[in-house]
DSSP file (Angstrom, degrees, kcal/mol; ACC not computed):
  #  RESIDUE AA STRUCTURE BP1 BP2  ACC     N-H-->O    O-->H-N    N-H-->O    O-->H-N    TCO  KAPPA ALPHA  PHI   PSI    X-CA   Y-CA   Z-CA
    1    1 A M              0   0    0      0, 0.0     2,-0.1     0, 0.0     0, 0.0   0.000 360.0 360.0 360.0 130.5   12.1   70.0   63.1
    2    2 A D     >  -     0   0    0      1,-0.1     4,-2.2     4,-0.0     5,-0.2  -0.391 360.0-103.3 -89.5 170.8   15.1   72.0   61.9
    3    3 A V  H  > S+     0   0    0      1,-0.2     4,-2.6     2,-0.2     5,-0.2   0.889 119.4  54.2 -61.4 -41.7   18.4   72.6   63.8
    4    4 A K  H  > S+     0   0    0      1,-0.2     4,-2.3     2,-0.2    -1,-0.2   0.912 109.4  47.8 -60.6 -42.6   17.4   76.2   64.8
    5    5 A E  H  > S+     0   0    0      2,-0.2     4,-2.2     1,-0.2    -1,-0.2   0.899 111.0  51.2 -65.6 -40.6   14.2   74.9   66.4
    6    6 A L  H  X S+     0   0    0     -4,-2.2     4,-2.7     2,-0.2     5,-0.2   0.922 109.5  51.0 -60.3 -44.3   16.1   72.1   68.2
    7    7 A V  H  X S+     0   0    0     -4,-2.6     4,-2.8     1,-0.2     5,-0.2   0.933 109.7  49.2 -59.8 -48.0   18.6   74.6   69.5
    8    8 A E  H  X S+     0   0    0     -4,-2.3     4,-2.2     1,-0.2    -1,-0.2   0.919 113.2  46.3 -59.2 -45.5   15.8   76.9   70.9
    9    9 A K  H  X S+     0   0    0     -4,-2.2     4,-2.0     1,-0.2    -1,-0.2   0.911 114.0  48.0 -65.8 -42.0   14.0   74.1   72.6
   10   10 A L  H  X S+     0   0    0     -4,-2.7     4,-3.1     2,-0.2     5,-0.2   0.912 109.9  52.1 -65.2 -42.1   17.2   72.7   74.1
   11   11 A V  H  X S+     0   0    0     -4,-2.8     4,-2.8    -5,-0.2     5,-0.2   0.925 108.8  50.8 -60.7 -44.4   18.3   76.1   75.4
   12   12 A D  H  X S+     0   0    0     -4,-2.2     4,-1.1    -5,-0.2    -1,-0.2   0.924 113.7  44.8 -58.8 -44.6   15.0   76.6   77.1
   13   13 A K  H  < S+     0   0    0     -4,-2.0     4,-0.4     1,-0.2     3,-0.3   0.928 114.9  47.5 -65.0 -45.7   15.2   73.2   78.8
   14   14 A I  H >< S+     0   0    0     -4,-3.1     3,-1.2     1,-0.2     7,-0.4   0.888 109.0  53.4 -65.9 -40.0   18.9   73.7   79.8
   15   15 A K  H 3< S+     0   0    0     -4,-2.8    -1,-0.2     1,-0.2    -2,-0.2   0.784 107.7  52.9 -65.7 -26.2   18.3   77.2   81.2
   16   16 A D  T 3< S+     0   0    0     -4,-1.1     2,-0.4    -3,-0.3    -1,-0.2   0.538 109.4  52.1 -85.6  -6.6   15.5   75.9   83.4
   17   17 A S    <>  -     0   0    0     -3,-1.2     4,-2.2    -4,-0.4    -1,-0.2  -0.932  55.0-167.8-140.0 112.8   17.6   73.1   84.9
   18   18 A D  H  > S+     0   0    0     -2,-0.4     4,-2.4     1,-0.2     5,-0.2   0.884  96.1  51.9 -62.6 -38.5   21.0   73.5   86.6
   19   19 A S  H  > S+     0   0    0      1,-0.2     4,-2.3     2,-0.2    -1,-0.2   0.891 109.7  48.7 -67.5 -37.9   21.5   69.7   86.6
   20   20 A L  H  > S+     0   0    0      2,-0.2     4,-2.7     1,-0.2    -1,-0.2   0.884 110.8  51.2 -67.8 -37.8   20.7   69.5   82.9
   21   21 A K  H  X S+     0   0    0     -4,-2.2     4,-2.3    -7,-0.4    -2,-0.2   0.916 110.4  48.9 -63.8 -42.8   23.1   72.3   82.2
   22   22 A E  H  X S+     0   0    0     -4,-2.4     4,-1.5     1,-0.2    -2,-0.2   0.914 112.8  47.3 -62.5 -43.0   25.8   70.6   84.2
   23   23 A Q  H  X S+     0   0    0     -4,-2.3     4,-3.6     1,-0.2    -2,-0.2   0.900 110.4  52.5 -65.6 -40.5   25.2   67.3   82.3
   24   24 A F  H  < S+     0   0    0     -4,-2.7    -2,-0.2     1,-0.2    -1,-0.2   0.889 106.6  53.6 -62.1 -39.5   25.2   69.2   79.0
   25   25 A D  H  < S+     0   0    0     -4,-2.3    -1,-0.2     2,-0.2    -2,-0.2   0.865 119.1  34.7 -62.0 -35.4   28.6   70.7   79.8
   26   26 A K  H  < S+     0   0    0     -4,-1.5    -2,-0.2     1,-0.2    -1,-0.2   0.894 138.0  12.0 -86.3 -44.2   30.0   67.2   80.5
   27   27 A E     X  +     0   0    0     -4,-3.6     4,-1.8    -5,-0.2     3,-0.2  -0.589  63.8 165.6-138.5  71.7   28.2   65.1   77.9
   28   28 A P  H  > S+     0   0    0      0, 0.0     4,-2.4     0, 0.0     5,-0.2   0.852  77.2  55.8 -61.4 -35.8   26.4   67.2   75.3
   29   29 A V  H  > S+     0   0    0      1,-0.2     4,-2.6     2,-0.2     5,-0.2   0.926 107.9  48.4 -63.4 -43.9   25.8   64.4   72.9
   30   30 A K  H  > S+     0   0    0      1,-0.2     4,-2.4     2,-0.2     5,-0.2   0.901 111.3  50.6 -63.0 -41.0   24.0   62.3   75.5
   31   31 A V  H  X S+     0   0    0     -4,-1.8     4,-2.6     2,-0.2    -1,-0.2   0.931 112.7  45.9 -63.0 -45.7   21.8   65.2   76.5
   32   32 A I  H  X S+     0   0    0     -4,-2.4     4,-2.5     2,-0.2     5,-0.3   0.941 114.6  46.2 -64.8 -47.5   20.8   65.9   72.9
   33   33 A E  H  X>S+     0   0    0     -4,-2.6     4,-2.4     1,-0.2     5,-0.6   0.869 113.9  49.0 -65.4 -35.5   20.1   62.3   72.0
   34   34 A K  H  <5S+     0   0    0     -4,-2.4    -1,-0.2    -5,-0.2    -2,-0.2   0.918 111.5  49.9 -67.2 -42.8   18.1   61.8   75.2
   35   35 A F  H  <5S+     0   0    0     -4,-2.6    -2,-0.2    -5,-0.2    -1,-0.2   0.908 119.7  36.5 -60.9 -43.3   16.1   65.0   74.6
   36   36 A L  H  <5S-     0   0    0     -4,-2.5    -2,-0.2     2,-0.2    -1,-0.2   0.781  96.7-137.5 -82.7 -28.5   15.3   63.9   71.0
   37   37 A G  T  <5S+     0   0    0     -4,-2.4     2,-0.3     1,-0.3    -3,-0.2   0.627  72.3  87.3  79.0  11.7   14.9   60.2   71.7
   38   38 A V  S   <S-     0   0    0     -5,-0.6     2,-0.7    -6,-0.2    -1,-0.3  -0.956  80.0-114.2-140.1 159.3   16.9   59.3   68.5
   39   39 A D        -     0   0    0     -2,-0.3     3,-0.1    -3,-0.1    -6,-0.0  -0.853  38.8-164.0 -94.2 118.2   20.5   58.8   67.4
   40   40 A L        -     0   0    0     -2,-0.7    -7,-0.1     1,-0.1     2,-0.0  -0.620  29.2 -88.4-100.2 159.3   21.4   61.6   65.0
   41   41 A P    >>  -     0   0    0      0, 0.0     4,-2.2     0, 0.0     3,-0.9  -0.365  41.7-114.7 -61.2 146.5   24.4   61.7   62.6
   42   42 A D  H 3> S+     0   0    0      1,-0.3     4,-2.8     2,-0.2     5,-0.2   0.847 113.6  57.3 -54.3 -39.4   27.4   63.3   64.2
   43   43 A E  H 3> S+     0   0    0      1,-0.2     4,-1.4     2,-0.2    -1,-0.3   0.854 109.4  45.4 -65.4 -32.5   27.4   66.3   61.9
   44   44 A I  H <> S+     0   0    0     -3,-0.9     4,-2.3     2,-0.2    -1,-0.2   0.917 112.5  50.6 -72.4 -44.7   23.9   67.2   63.0
   45   45 A V  H  X S+     0   0    0     -4,-2.2     4,-2.8     1,-0.2    -2,-0.2   0.914 109.7  50.8 -59.8 -43.4   24.7   66.6   66.7
   46   46 A E  H  X S+     0   0    0     -4,-2.8     4,-2.6     1,-0.2    -1,-0.2   0.888 109.3  50.8 -63.3 -39.3   27.7   68.9   66.4
   47   47 A K  H  X S+     0   0    0     -4,-1.4     4,-2.3    -5,-0.2    -1,-0.2   0.911 112.0  47.2 -63.3 -42.1   25.7   71.7   64.8
   48   48 A V  H  X S+     0   0    0     -4,-2.3     4,-2.7     2,-0.2     5,-0.2   0.927 112.2  49.6 -66.1 -44.7   23.1   71.4   67.6
   49   49 A I  H  X S+     0   0    0     -4,-2.8     4,-2.6     1,-0.2     5,-0.2   0.942 112.8  46.9 -59.0 -48.5   25.8   71.4   70.3
   50   50 A D  H  X S+     0   0    0     -4,-2.6     4,-2.3     1,-0.2    -1,-0.2   0.900 113.2  49.5 -61.0 -41.1   27.5   74.5   68.8
   51   51 A G  H  X S+     0   0    0     -4,-2.3     4,-2.5    -5,-0.2    -1,-0.2   0.909 111.6  47.6 -65.2 -42.7   24.2   76.3   68.4
   52   52 A V  H  X S+     0   0    0     -4,-2.7     4,-2.6     2,-0.2     5,-0.2   0.935 113.2  48.1 -64.4 -46.6   23.1   75.6   72.0
   53   53 A K  H  X S+     0   0    0     -4,-2.6     4,-2.2    -5,-0.2    -2,-0.2   0.911 113.4  48.0 -61.1 -42.4   26.5   76.7   73.4
   54   54 A A  H  X S+     0   0    0     -4,-2.3     4,-2.6    -5,-0.2    -1,-0.2   0.917 112.6  48.1 -64.5 -43.6   26.4   79.9   71.3
   55   55 A K  H  X S+     0   0    0     -4,-2.5     4,-2.5     2,-0.2    -2,-0.2   0.904 111.6  49.3 -65.5 -41.9   22.9   80.7   72.4
   56   56 A I  H  X S+     0   0    0     -4,-2.6     4,-2.1     2,-0.2    -1,-0.2   0.919 112.5  48.7 -63.2 -42.7   23.6   80.1   76.0
   57   57 A T  H  X S+     0   0    0     -4,-2.2     4,-2.3    -5,-0.2    -2,-0.2   0.922 111.8  48.5 -62.8 -45.1   26.7   82.4   75.8
   58   58 A L  H  X S+     0   0    0     -4,-2.6     4,-2.5     1,-0.2    -1,-0.2   0.893 110.0  52.0 -63.2 -39.5   24.8   85.1   74.0
   59   59 A D  H  X S+     0   0    0     -4,-2.5     4,-2.3     2,-0.2    -1,-0.2   0.893 109.6  49.7 -63.9 -39.0   22.0   85.0   76.6
   60   60 A K  H  X S+     0   0    0     -4,-2.1     4,-2.3     2,-0.2    -2,-0.2   0.919 111.1  48.8 -64.9 -43.3   24.5   85.3   79.4
   61   61 A V  H  X S+     0   0    0     -4,-2.3     4,-2.6     1,-0.2    -2,-0.2   0.904 111.3  50.5 -62.6 -41.9   26.2   88.3   77.7
   62   62 A S  H  X S+     0   0    0     -4,-2.5     4,-2.4     2,-0.2    -1,-0.2   0.902 109.6  50.3 -63.2 -41.8   22.7   89.9   77.2
   63   63 A D  H  X S+     0   0    0     -4,-2.3     4,-2.1     2,-0.2    -2,-0.2   0.909 112.1  47.5 -62.9 -42.4   21.9   89.4   80.9
   64   64 A V  H  X S+     0   0    0     -4,-2.3     4,-2.4     2,-0.2    -2,-0.2   0.917 111.4  50.5 -65.4 -43.7   25.2   91.0   82.0
   65   65 A A  H  X S+     0   0    0     -4,-2.6     4,-2.2     1,-0.2    -2,-0.2   0.901 110.2  50.7 -61.7 -40.4   24.7   93.9   79.6
   66   66 A G  H  X S+     0   0    0     -4,-2.4     4,-1.8     1,-0.2    -1,-0.2   0.893 110.1  49.5 -63.6 -40.4   21.2   94.4   81.0
   67   67 A A  H  X S+     0   0    0     -4,-2.1     4,-1.4     2,-0.2    -2,-0.2   0.897 109.9  51.0 -66.0 -40.0   22.5   94.4   84.5
   68   68 A L  H  X S+     0   0    0     -4,-2.4     4,-1.2     1,-0.2    -2,-0.2   0.896 107.0  53.5 -65.3 -40.0   25.2   96.9   83.7
   69   69 A K  H ><>S+     0   0    0     -4,-2.2     5,-2.4     1,-0.2     3,-0.5   0.908 106.4  54.2 -59.9 -40.4   22.6   99.2   82.1
   70   70 A G  H ><5S+     0   0    0     -4,-1.8     3,-1.1     1,-0.2    -1,-0.2   0.831 102.2  57.6 -63.0 -32.8   20.6   99.1   85.3
   71   71 A L  H 3<5S+     0   0    0     -4,-1.4    -1,-0.2     1,-0.2    -2,-0.2   0.826 109.1  45.1 -66.0 -31.3   23.6  100.1   87.3
   72   72 A F  T <<5S-     0   0    0     -4,-1.2    -1,-0.2    -3,-0.5    -2,-0.2   0.255 119.3-106.8-100.1  12.2   23.9  103.3   85.3
   73   73 A G  T < 5S+     0   0    0     -3,-1.1     2,-0.4     1,-0.3    -3,-0.2   0.610  78.5 127.6  77.9  12.3   20.2  104.1   85.4
   74   74 A K      <       0   0    0     -5,-2.4    -1,-0.3    -6,-0.2    -2,-0.2  -0.795 360.0 360.0-101.3 145.6   19.5  103.2   81.8
   75   75 A K              0   0    0     -2,-0.4    -1,-0.1    -3,-0.1    -5,-0.1   0.330 360.0 360.0-130.9 360.0   16.7  100.8   80.8
């Protein structure tokens, strides 16, 4: 499994669970290692954390942009 695939799967899990998102915000390394069931090298864990945070941020921006379009009658 590559880093991109890990990021996608983690984002899906985190978006579905407020408690998991809260835990990820506090202890991202623990969440990732628990999700994978293995201890990864720090450089891999950091890449996954950065990817998950970036994807979540982009998804939020996309949701806001979609809502704004709806306000102005555009779809």
